[in-house]
C-alpha positions in Angstrom: -9.0 -6.6 -17.0 -7.6 -6.4 -13.5 -8.9 -2.9 -13.0 -12.4 -4.0 -14.0 -12.3 -6.5 -11.1 -11.3 -4.1 -8.4 -12.3 -0.6 -9.5 -15.0 -0.5 -12.1 -17.7 -1.5 -9.5 -16.7 1.4 -7.3 -16.7 3.8 -10.3 -20.1 2.8 -11.5 -21.7 2.3 -8.0 -20.7 5.8 -7.0 -22.7 7.4 -9.9 -25.6 8.1 -7.6 -24.1 10.6 -5.2 -25.1 10.9 -1.6 -24.5 13.0 1.6 -24.0 11.7 5.1 -24.9 13.9 8.1 -25.2 13.3 11.8 -28.5 14.1 13.4 -27.9 17.4 15.4 -24.3 17.2 14.1 -21.6 19.0 16.2 -18.6 20.8 14.8 -16.4 17.8 15.4 -17.2 14.1 15.4 -14.7 11.5 16.6 -15.0 7.8 15.5 -12.3 5.5 17.0 -10.8 2.7 14.9 -8.4 -0.1 15.6 -5.4 -1.0 13.3 -5.3 -4.8 12.8 -3.1 -6.6 10.2 -2.7 -3.3 8.4 -6.5 -2.9 8.2 -8.5 0.1 9.6 -11.4 -1.4 11.5 -14.5 0.5 12.5 -17.3 -0.8 14.7 -20.6 0.1 13.0 -24.2 -0.8 12.4 -25.2 -0.7 8.7 -29.0 -1.0 8.1 -29.4 -3.0 11.3 -26.3 -5.2 10.7 -23.8 -4.7 13.5 -20.2 -5.7 12.8 -16.5 -4.8 12.4 -15.9 -3.2 9.0 -12.7 -2.4 7.1 -12.4 1.3 6.1 -11.1 1.7 2.6 -10.0 5.1 1.2 -9.6 3.4 -2.2 -13.3 2.7 -2.5 -16.2 5.1 -2.9 -19.1 2.8 -2.0 -19.6 0.3 0.8 -19.5 -3.5 0.3 -21.7 -5.2 2.9 -23.6 -8.4 2.9 -27.2 -7.3 3.7 -30.7 -8.6 3.3 -31.6 -6.7 0.1 -35.3 -7.2 0.7 -35.1 -4.3 3.2 -33.2 -2.0 0.7 -34.3 0.1 -2.2 -33.1 -1.2 -5.5 -30.9 1.2 -7.4 -29.7 -0.6 -10.5 -26.9 -3.0 -11.6 -23.5 -3.0 -13.1 -21.8 -5.7 -15.2 -18.1 -6.4 -14.9 -15.7 -9.3 -15.7 -14.7 -11.8 -13.0 -12.5 -14.7 -14.0 -13.1 -13.9 -17.7 -16.8 -14.1 -17.2 -19.3 -11.3 -17.4 -21.3 -11.0 -14.1 -24.3 -8.9 -13.2 -24.0 -7.2 -9.8 -27.1 -5.6 -8.1 -26.8 -2.2 -6.5 -28.9 -0.9 -3.5 -29.3 2.2 -1.4 -28.0 2.1 2.2 -30.2 4.5 4.2 -28.4 4.7 7.5 -25.3 3.7 9.3 -24.3 4.1 13.0 -21.0 4.5 14.6 -21.8 4.0 18.3 -24.5 6.6 18.9 -23.6 8.6 15.9 -26.2 8.2 13.2 -25.5 9.0 9.6 -28.5 9.4 7.3 -27.4 8.9 3.7 -28.1 7.7 0.3 -24.9 5.6 0.2 -24.9 2.8 -2.4 -23.7 -0.7 -1.6 -23.2 -4.0 -3.2 -23.4 -7.3 -1.4 -22.0 -9.5 -4.1 -18.5 -8.2 -4.6 -15.4 -10.5 -4.8 -13.7 -8.3 -2.2 -16.4 -9.2 0.3 -15.5 -12.9 0.5 -11.9 -12.0 1.1 -12.8 -9.6 3.9 -15.2 -12.0 5.5 -12.5 -14.7 5.4 -10.3 -12.3 7.4 -13.0 -12.2 10.1 -14.6 -8.8 9.2 -18.1 -8.0 8.1 -17.6 -5.8 5.1 -16.1 -2.6 3.7 -17.0 1.0 4.5 -16.2 3.3 1.6 -14.7 6.8 1.6 -17.9 8.7 0.8 -19.6 7.6 4.0 -18.0 10.8 5.4 -18.7 13.1 2.5 -19.4 16.7 3.3 -16.7 17.0 6.0 -13.0 17.7 6.4 -12.1 14.1 7.3 -9.0 13.6 9.5 -7.6 10.1 9.4 -5.4 10.1 12.4 -3.1 7.2 13.0 -1.5 8.9 16.1 -4.9 9.0 17.8 -6.5 5.9 16.0 -9.5 8.0 15.2 -11.4 9.4 12.2 -12.2 13.0 13.1 -14.8 14.8 11.1 -14.6 18.6 11.0 -17.0 21.2 9.7 -14.1 23.7 9.4 -10.5 23.0 8.4 -8.4 22.4 11.6 -5.3 24.6 11.8 -2.8 22.1 13.2 -1.9 20.5 9.8 1.4 21.9 8.7 2.1 20.1 5.4 0.3 20.2 2.1 0.3 18.1 -1.1 -1.6 18.7 -4.3 -4.4 16.1 -4.5 -7.0 15.2 -7.1 -10.1 13.1 -7.5 -10.6 11.5 -10.9 -14.1 12.7 -11.4 -17.4 13.1 -9.6 -18.2 9.4 -10.0 -14.9 8.0 -8.7 -13.4 10.0 -5.9 -10.5 8.3 -4.1 -7.6 10.7 -3.7 -4.5 10.8 -5.9 -1.3 12.7 -5.1 1.9 13.2 -7.2 4.9 11.0 -6.7 8.2 11.7 -8.5 10.2 8.7 -9.7 13.5 9.7 -11.4 12.1 13.2 -12.0 9.0 11.9 -13.8 5.7 12.6 -12.1 3.1 9.9 -11.5 -0.1 10.0 -9.5 -0.6 7.4 -6.7 -4.0 6.6 -5.1 -4.2 6.7 -1.3 -5.6 3.3 -0.7 -5.9 2.0 2.9 -7.4 -1.2 1.5 -3.9 -2.2 0.3 -1.7 -3.6 3.1 1.7 -2.9 1.6 3.3 0.5 1.4 3.8 1.0 -2.3 2.4 -0.3 -5.6 4.6 1.1 -8.3 3.2 1.0 -11.8 4.9 -1.5 -14.1 5.2 1.1 -16.8 8.3 2.4 -15.0 10.4 -0.4 -16.7 9.2 0.3 -20.2 12.3 2.4 -21.1 14.8 0.3 -19.2 17.4 -2.0 -20.8 16.8 -5.7 -20.2 19.9 -6.0 -18.1 18.5 -3.3 -15.7 15.3 -5.3 -14.9 14.8 -8.3 -12.7 11.8 -10.5 -13.3 9.5 -11.3 -10.3 6.9 -13.9 -10.1 4.0 -12.9 -7.8 0.5 -13.8 -6.6 -2.0 -11.1 -7.5 -3.7 -9.4 -10.3 -0.5 -9.5 -12.4 1.4 -12.8 -12.6 4.8 -11.2 -13.2 6.3 -8.0 -11.9 9.8 -6.5 -12.1 12.5 -5.0 -9.9 14.7 -2.2 -11.1 16.8 0.5 -9.6 15.7 4.1 -9.2 17.8 7.2 -8.7 15.2 9.1 -6.7 11.7 8.8 -5.4 9.9 11.7 -3.7 6.6 11.2 -1.9 5.1 13.6 0.6 8.0 14.6 2.9 10.2 11.6 2.2 12.9 11.0 -0.5 14.4 7.6 -1.3 17.7 7.7 -3.2 19.4 4.9 -5.2 16.8 2.3 -4.3 15.3 -0.8 -5.9 11.5 -0.9 -6.3 9.0 -3.6 -7.2 6.6 -2.7 -9.9 3.3 -4.4 -9.1 0.5 -1.8 -9.2 -3.1 -2.9 -9.4 -3.5 0.2 -11.6 -1.1 -0.7 -14.3 -3.8 -1.1 -16.9 -5.3 2.4 -16.2 -3.7 4.5 -18.8 -3.1 8.3 -18.8 -5.6 9.2 -16.1 -5.5 12.1 -13.6 -2.2 13.6 -14.7 -1.8 12.1 -18.2 0.5 9.5 -16.7 0.2 6.0 -15.3 -0.9 5.3 -11.7 0.3 3.6 -8.6 -0.9 3.0 -5.1 0.2 4.2 -1.6 -1.1 1.6 0.8 -1.6 1.6 4.5 2.0 0.4 5.0 3.0 3.9 4.1 0.0 6.0 5.1 0.0 4.7 8.7 3.0 6.9 9.5 0.9 10.1 9.0 -2.1 11.9 10.1 -4.0 12.8 7.0 -6.7 15.5 6.3 -9.0 15.0 3.3 -11.3 17.7 2.0 -14.5 15.7 1.3 -16.8 18.8 1.0 -17.0 18.9 -2.8 -16.1 15.4 -4.0 -19.5 15.0 -5.5 -18.4 17.8 -7.9 -15.1 16.1 -8.6 -13.2 18.7 -6.6 -10.9 18.9 -3.6 -8.5 21.5 -2.2 -5.8 19.0 -1.7 -4.3 16.8 1.0 -2.9 18.0 4.3 -0.7 15.8 6.5 1.5 15.6 9.6 4.1 12.9 10.3 2.9 10.7 13.1 6.0 8.6 13.6 9.7 9.4 13.6 10.8 5.9 12.6 9.1 4.6 9.5 9.2 0.9 8.6 7.3 0.4 5.3 7.7 -3.4 5.1 7.7 -5.3 1.8 7.4 -3.7 -1.6 9.0 -0.5 -0.3 12.2 0.9 -1.8 15.1 -1.4 -1.0 18.9 -0.6 -0.9 19.6 -4.1 -2.2 17.7 -7.0 -3.7 17.1 -9.9 -1.3 19.8 -12.5 -2.1 17.7 -15.5 -1.3 15.0 -14.2 -3.7 11.8 -14.1 -1.6 10.4 -10.6 -1.8 7.1 -11.0 0.0 5.4 -13.6 2.2 2.5 -13.7 4.6 1.9 -15.6 7.8 -1.1 -18.0 7.9 -2.4 -20.5 10.4 -0.6 -23.2 8.4 2.8 -21.5 8.0 4.0 -18.9 5.5 2.6 -18.5 2.0 5.1 -17.1 -0.5 3.6 -14.1 -2.4 6.5 -13.0 -4.5 9.8 -14.5 -5.5 12.6 -13.3 -7.9 12.7 -15.5 -11.0 15.7 -17.7 -11.2 16.8 -16.8 -7.7 18.1 -19.4 -5.2 14.6 -19.7 -3.7 13.1 -20.3 -7.1 15.7 -22.5 -8.8 17.3 -24.3 -5.9 14.5 -24.6 -3.4 11.7 -24.8 -6.0 9.8 -22.1 -4.1 7.2 -20.2 -6.2 4.2 -17.9 -5.5 1.6 -19.8 -3.6 4.1 -22.2 -1.9 3.2 -22.8 1.7 6.1 -23.6 4.0 5.0 -25.2 7.3 8.3 -26.3 8.9 12.0 -25.8 8.6 14.1 -28.7 9.9 11.0 -30.1 11.6 10.4 -26.8 13.5 7.0 -25.0 12.9 7.4 -21.7 11.1 5.6 -19.9 13.8 8.6 -20.6 16.1 11.0 -18.6 14.0 11.3 -14.8 14.2 10.6 -12.5 11.3 14.3 -11.3 11.2 15.4 -15.0 11.0 13.3 -15.7 8.0 14.5 -12.5 6.3 18.2 -13.2 6.8 19.8 -14.8 3.7 22.5 -16.7 5.7 19.6 -18.6 7.5 19.1 -20.6 4.3 22.7 -21.8 4.3 22.0 -23.9 7.4 18.7 -25.5 6.5 18.8 -29.3 6.2 15.1 -29.8 5.1 11.9 -27.9 4.9 8.2 -28.9 4.7 5.7 -27.6 2.3 1.9 -28.1 2.1 0.5 -29.4 -1.2 -3.2 -30.2 -1.6 -3.6 -30.5 2.1 -0.7 -32.9 2.5 2.7 -32.0 4.0 5.8 -32.9 2.0 9.4 -32.7 3.4 12.1 -31.7 1.0 15.9 -32.1 1.4 17.4 -28.6 1.1 20.2 -28.1 -1.4 23.7 -27.5 -0.1 24.5 -23.8 -0.6 27.7 -21.8 -0.2 27.9 -18.1 0.6 29.0 -17.3 -3.0 25.8 -19.0 -4.3 23.5 -16.5 -2.7 23.8 -14.0 -5.4 21.0 -13.5 -7.8 22.0 -14.0 -11.5 21.4 -10.5 -12.6 24.8 -8.8 -11.9 24.2 -6.0 -14.4 21.4 -4.6 -12.3 24.0 -2.8 -10.1 25.7 -1.1 -13.1 24.1 2.2 -13.7 
């Protein structure tokens, strides 16, 4: 069900293949981007609409709010949103500009996609899909903050990974990731802000005392944490680390490699310069993925492999104009049981002090919560101050002690 919401539109929309070329195209085209809130932002003009667009390697087609009277109708697709079947119209996008670079294409777009509302609420004008740059070697360079399009493969990429596209209708890139010596394929998805989305199927063969339950906002209401022996992805290996299973792609069974799928989001990918072979994606083919490391120190943020489980129990939160919204919390943890914090809780103040006045390291430090006298949450637009429970250091442990016994 969750896959239908995010990926079926892309899969069906991309059935009509297209090519994008620049008028009098040179051997190399450079398109600058900015990196904002773990989003790749491109300045572009799509069919006369100028704006700032999110570039999403996890999507084939573009999602832009356009006046469809000016566009050629292509067809429609039906998929389920909130348990209801909805008809989505599809149109052809004839041209798109990046500064003075004109791409003439037969790109397909939708202007009534649930993702569009989310992107607009973030202050952007839409999503530009991967196939906008079909026909080139596409360099996604985080060291230069540029998309560089090459007619011939550049020779300065030194590392290589096998990569696959699912088929000619759905062509985001997938690369192998080994978890405990089992191979899975993960989609390279810059539309996802976090670093990793591990498929929930990883816990299927685990004993109950090896798995921690997690409550989370998102496509799946419950995820899990468990300990891995080894994770190998590109040129990095994580040993004896805990991971959160919360992939959008959990429901996609035995695709690409005959195994379940996960995601590598921008939180991981931004530490590399990546080279995608987009010359034959309309045939469902690619020669692989080339990459160079673009940063020596890599901070992957939340949902990355952890050496220990957060004692307070909050796994993921996001800053908003109102405070912090809790995205994921360990079930039956101190945060969950003692503080009554759950996914969706918005904390506006601690001891009367606005959240924005605290540093991120403070909020992540478990001992910080031993000193709290009260905290304020926002419910239905009304602030409510709650007396914090009195905690001792030995109460900060999560109740799953067997998780460390492997």
